[in-house]
C-alpha angles and dihedrals in degrees: 000000000000114000096012095098088231118136114252111219104216114200113254089237093076111061103147126055124184126190133203115224113217111061090006107058100010132026097237104124097090091043090054091049093048091051088049092049093049090050092051091047091049093055094042095243116157114223140171114246089236092068093081094055089042092062101038107128093025128100119269094241090061088055092049092046090055090046092050097047099036110025111025135061090243094253091122126054123229089241093052092049088048094049093050092046088052091055089051094047096051090045088061099034095103082086090063113117137158120270109261114271096007097116092049089046095051091049090060098041093046087066096041105045124065093216134023127187141171123222118187140157088220118119122246089255093055092045089047091055091051090044092053091050103040106017093227101153092083090065096065138066091206137012126202116191134182092272091054099071138046093216122048135201130331083037110087094233099098094053091041089055093047092050091049089054095047094053137244121308128168088227132073122255123246113234128191112208135163102194136065090232093054091044093053090049094052094044092050087052088055097254130148101240129207110196111208116204100228095113108012136036125264090251094051090052094046093049089052089058108264112165089213132011119208139179095219153345098281089060090052091055090050094051095045091054087071109010124118124196094251093043 
């Protein structure tokens, strides 16, 4: 278990593990939603509250493109809205922290898995901010960000690209995701997915196709001790 110092005997079938960033490694999802909400209010754009959950796991420019075409009168560009949102986000980013247990979990899995990757819809700018604060790049063999693919979650391309960069294996990769869009992306790429309930309910994650739903990283360690891809 995490923090006990005991070796966690990961089954050989799982050799590759891939993490999402927002809501899995850092607690940024609510900060992003708050910054988007403040931007919409600033520009007087009406919106349904469900819009923030609908776009979790997707790039911000997808969000602003939808807002511009479906919710606004077109007087503001998606780029202008995104730029203002980034200013707001960075102004409140002192609240950013690691998800509880993630650093301990990664210290264990780094020894147990052959390959480790990060797949995020975050921009390089957003990732670089998190990197400066938490120095997370060293944890991963490869990193795939929003600019690295043409298609984004829930499309499988982000995870397919990560798998190709990490190298072939006869066994499925383990993915840890917090959003339905991310889960759909990883499942479509043939991965075994743990949904972590930092951003959505267990039912929402199960409906999206998660193989397992957990409340936190200690539970993932417990399940990986005896889990098999088909289990």
